[in-house]
C-alpha positions in Angstrom: -7.6 -11.7 -2.4 -10.3 -13.9 -3.9 -11.6 -12.9 -7.2 -15.0 -14.6 -6.3 -15.2 -12.6 -3.1 -14.5 -9.4 -5.0 -17.2 -10.3 -7.6 -19.8 -10.9 -4.8 -18.9 -7.6 -3.1 -18.9 -5.5 -6.3 -21.8 -7.0 -8.3 -24.9 -4.9 -7.7 -27.3 -7.5 -9.3 -26.7 -10.1 -6.4 -29.7 -10.1 -4.0 -28.8 -8.5 -0.6 -30.0 -11.6 1.3 -27.8 -13.9 -0.8 -24.9 -11.6 -0.2 -25.5 -11.7 3.5 -25.7 -15.5 3.5 -22.5 -15.8 1.5 -20.6 -13.3 3.7 -21.9 -15.0 6.9 -20.5 -18.4 5.4 -17.2 -17.0 4.5 -16.8 -15.3 7.8 -17.9 -18.4 9.8 -15.1 -20.4 7.9 -12.7 -17.7 8.5 -13.4 -17.5 12.2 -14.3 -13.9 12.1 -15.6 -12.0 15.1 -19.4 -11.4 15.2 -18.6 -7.5 15.0 -17.1 -8.1 11.6 -20.1 -10.0 10.3 -22.6 -7.4 11.7 -20.3 -4.6 10.1 -20.5 -6.4 6.7 -24.4 -6.7 7.1 -24.7 -3.0 7.7 -22.6 -2.3 4.6 -24.9 -4.7 2.5 -28.1 -3.2 4.0 -26.9 0.4 3.3 -25.7 -0.5 -0.1 -22.1 0.4 0.7 -20.5 -3.1 0.4 -18.8 -2.0 -2.9 -16.8 0.4 -0.8 -15.4 -2.4 1.4 -11.8 -2.3 -0.2 -11.6 1.5 0.3 -12.6 1.0 4.0 -10.1 -1.5 4.6 -7.4 0.7 3.0 -8.4 3.5 5.1 -8.6 1.4 8.3 -5.0 0.3 7.5 -3.8 3.9 7.2 -5.3 4.9 10.5 -4.1 1.8 12.3 -0.7 2.3 11.1 -0.6 5.9 12.2 -1.9 5.0 15.6 0.7 2.3 16.1 3.5 4.5 14.6 4.1 2.2 11.6 5.4 3.9 8.5 5.4 2.1 5.1 8.8 2.4 3.5 8.8 1.3 -0.2 12.4 1.0 -1.8 12.7 0.6 -5.5 16.1 -0.2 -7.1 17.1 -1.1 -10.7 18.4 -4.5 -9.5 17.7 -6.6 -6.4 19.5 -5.5 -3.3 21.6 -7.8 -1.1 20.4 -8.4 2.5 23.5 -6.2 3.6 22.3 -3.4 1.2 18.7 -3.7 2.5 20.0 -3.4 6.1 22.0 -0.4 5.2 19.0 1.3 3.5 16.7 0.5 6.5 19.2 2.0 8.9 19.4 5.2 6.8 15.6 5.5 6.6 15.2 4.8 10.3 17.5 7.8 10.9 15.3 10.0 8.9 12.0 8.6 10.3 10.2 10.2 13.2 11.4 9.1 16.6 9.4 6.1 17.9 8.1 5.0 14.5 8.6 1.5 13.1 9.3 1.1 9.4 7.6 -1.4 7.4 10.1 -2.1 4.7 9.1 -3.3 1.2 11.9 -3.8 -1.6 11.0 -3.8 -5.3 12.9 -3.6 -8.5 12.2 -1.5 -11.6 15.1 -1.6 -14.2 13.6 1.7 -15.8 15.2 3.7 -12.9 18.6 2.6 -14.4 20.4 2.8 -11.0 20.3 4.4 -7.6 17.1 4.2 -5.4 13.6 5.7 -5.1 12.3 5.5 -1.6 8.9 6.3 -0.6 8.5 6.7 3.2 5.1 7.7 4.4 4.2 10.6 2.1 7.9 11.6 1.5 9.6 10.5 -1.7 13.5 10.4 -1.9 14.3 10.0 -5.6 18.0 9.4 -6.2 17.7 7.3 -9.3 19.9 7.7 -12.3 16.9 8.1 -14.6 15.7 11.2 -12.6 19.3 12.6 -12.4 19.6 12.2 -16.3 16.2 13.9 -16.7 17.3 16.8 -14.6 20.6 17.2 -16.3 18.7 17.2 -19.8 16.4 19.9 -18.4 19.4 22.0 -17.4 21.0 21.6 -20.7 18.0 22.5 -22.8 17.5 25.8 -20.9 18.5 28.7 -23.3 21.5 30.8 -22.5 20.9 34.4 -21.6 
């Protein structure tokens, strides 16, 4: 993502003709299809170019849904080995809808202390040590009747 391009898109003070010229130049260098250039022109003309990032994000959601692609974000306290990553992927594929393809993303966050937090599509599987400790603390603080 280019900060200059983002600035061009989000700055309302830039003349629409200059925006269109800049977008045409960028699209020409990138080898974009004419339909993309026309779509960007329509966004500029209708003062909706500032919504471009949201439009792209929504397009990705619809595209993934159409193709059966499910994002699967795995967070662990320490980096997982390739063997562990393969095991996690197999386990999540077993839980995924039949015919879907997982797009795996592995991240680390030492704050979870241990275990895994997996976000697959809209579902979240939190088996982190931090969450288990939080639940235990909640249970211990409940007054006895």
